[in-house]
C-alpha positions in Angstrom: -16.3 -12.7 -2.3 -12.9 -11.3 -1.6 -11.5 -14.9 -1.5 -11.7 -14.9 -5.3 -8.6 -13.3 -6.8 -9.5 -11.1 -9.8 -8.1 -12.1 -13.1 -6.2 -8.8 -13.4 -4.1 -9.9 -10.4 -3.9 -13.5 -11.5 -2.3 -12.4 -14.8 0.1 -9.9 -13.3 3.7 -10.6 -14.2 7.1 -9.0 -13.4 7.4 -7.8 -17.0 4.1 -5.8 -16.5 5.7 -4.0 -13.5 8.9 -3.2 -15.4 6.9 -2.0 -18.5 4.7 0.3 -16.4 7.2 1.6 -13.8 10.3 1.6 -15.8 13.5 -0.3 -15.1 14.9 1.9 -12.4 11.7 2.1 -10.2 10.9 -1.6 -10.8 14.4 -2.6 -9.8 14.3 -0.5 -6.7 10.9 -1.9 -5.8 12.1 -5.4 -6.3 15.0 -4.7 -4.0 12.6 -3.3 -1.3 10.5 -6.5 -1.6 13.6 -8.7 -1.4 14.8 -6.9 1.7 11.3 -7.5 3.4 10.4 -3.8 3.6 6.8 -4.3 2.6 4.5 -4.7 5.6 0.8 -4.8 6.5 -0.1 -6.1 3.0 -3.9 -6.3 2.3 -6.1 -7.1 -0.6 -9.6 -6.1 -1.3 -10.7 -7.2 -4.7 -8.1 -6.0 -7.2 -6.8 -3.3 -4.7 -3.6 -4.1 -2.9 -2.3 -1.9 -0.1 0.6 -2.0 2.3 3.4 0.0 3.9 6.9 0.2 2.6 9.5 1.2 5.2 12.6 2.6 3.6 15.9 3.9 5.0 16.3 7.4 3.6 19.7 9.0 3.6 19.5 12.8 3.5 20.9 14.6 0.5 23.7 17.0 0.9 21.3 19.9 0.7 19.0 18.4 3.4 22.0 17.8 5.7 23.3 21.3 5.2 19.8 22.8 5.9 19.6 20.7 9.1 23.0 21.9 10.3 22.2 25.6 9.4 19.0 25.4 11.4 21.1 24.4 14.5 19.6 21.0 14.8 21.8 18.0 15.7 21.8 15.2 13.2 21.5 12.0 15.1 22.0 9.5 12.3 23.0 9.4 8.7 19.7 8.0 7.7 16.1 7.9 8.9 13.2 5.4 8.4 10.5 6.6 6.1 7.1 5.0 5.9 5.2 5.1 2.6 1.6 3.9 2.7 0.8 2.7 -0.8 -2.3 1.4 -2.6 -2.4 0.0 -6.1 -5.6 -1.0 -7.8 -5.0 -3.0 -11.0 -7.8 -1.9 -13.3 -6.7 -3.8 -16.4 -3.5 -4.9 -18.1 -1.3 -1.9 -17.9 -3.9 0.3 -16.2 -3.4 1.2 -12.6 -4.7 3.5 -10.0 -2.0 4.3 -7.5 -1.9 6.2 -4.3 1.5 6.5 -2.5 2.9 8.7 0.3 5.7 9.8 -2.1 3.0 11.5 -4.2 3.9 10.2 -7.7 1.6 10.2 -10.7 -1.5 8.1 -10.0 -1.1 6.0 -13.2 2.7 5.3 -13.1 4.0 2.9 -10.4 6.7 4.3 -8.2 9.3 2.1 -6.5 7.0 1.7 -3.5 4.1 0.6 -5.6 6.4 -1.7 -7.5 7.6 -3.2 -4.2 4.0 -3.9 -3.2 3.3 -5.6 -6.6 6.5 -7.7 -6.4 5.3 -8.7 -2.9 2.1 -9.9 -4.5 3.9 -11.9 -7.1 6.2 -13.4 -4.5 3.6 -14.4 -1.9 0.0 -13.6 -2.6 -1.1 -15.6 0.5 0.7 -13.0 2.8 -2.0 -10.5 1.8 -4.9 -10.5 4.2 -8.3 -9.9 2.7 -9.8 -6.6 3.9 -13.4 -6.6 4.9 -15.5 -4.1 3.0 -16.0 -1.0 5.1 -19.4 0.3 6.0 -20.0 4.0 5.4 -20.5 5.9 8.6 -24.3 6.6 8.2 -24.9 3.0 7.4 -22.8 1.8 10.4 -24.8 4.1 12.7 -28.1 2.7 11.3 -26.9 -0.9 11.8 -25.9 -0.2 15.4 -29.3 1.4 16.0 -31.1 -1.6 14.5 -29.1 -4.0 16.6 -29.9 -2.0 19.7 -33.6 -2.0 18.9 -33.6 -5.7 18.1 -32.0 -6.5 21.5 -34.6 -4.4 23.3 -37.6 -6.1 21.5 -36.2 -9.5 22.1 -36.0 -8.9 25.9 -32.3 -8.6 26.1 -31.1 -5.5 27.6 
């Protein structure tokens, strides 16, 4: 069933991302996508997920705090990983979870990058298998074990 792409994803356009995220976040997200910083992209229904790896340059205040703490600064920038999940509910309606902790209804640059990745190459998104809740998974394992005993396998 996850092979069928929901109409909300089929109708998604770059203009929708710009309108929802704003020009600054959308532009940055587009650049992240262009640079190939979106990884582990998956789709389950209308929910897209992935990881955006971004080089983060410390601000002057962060650099000063690091030096005051007596720590040696090894590089001018560091790699940050932002796990991001975007569920497209309807046109202009989103449910967003991102490691940068922005508002759940407004796409950040990381969510925009994931959405641009979808627009650029939807086939790069693997379809996620639905997860089985823990109690159901334990019951299934128990049933399979009982079935193998009753059939003579063991």
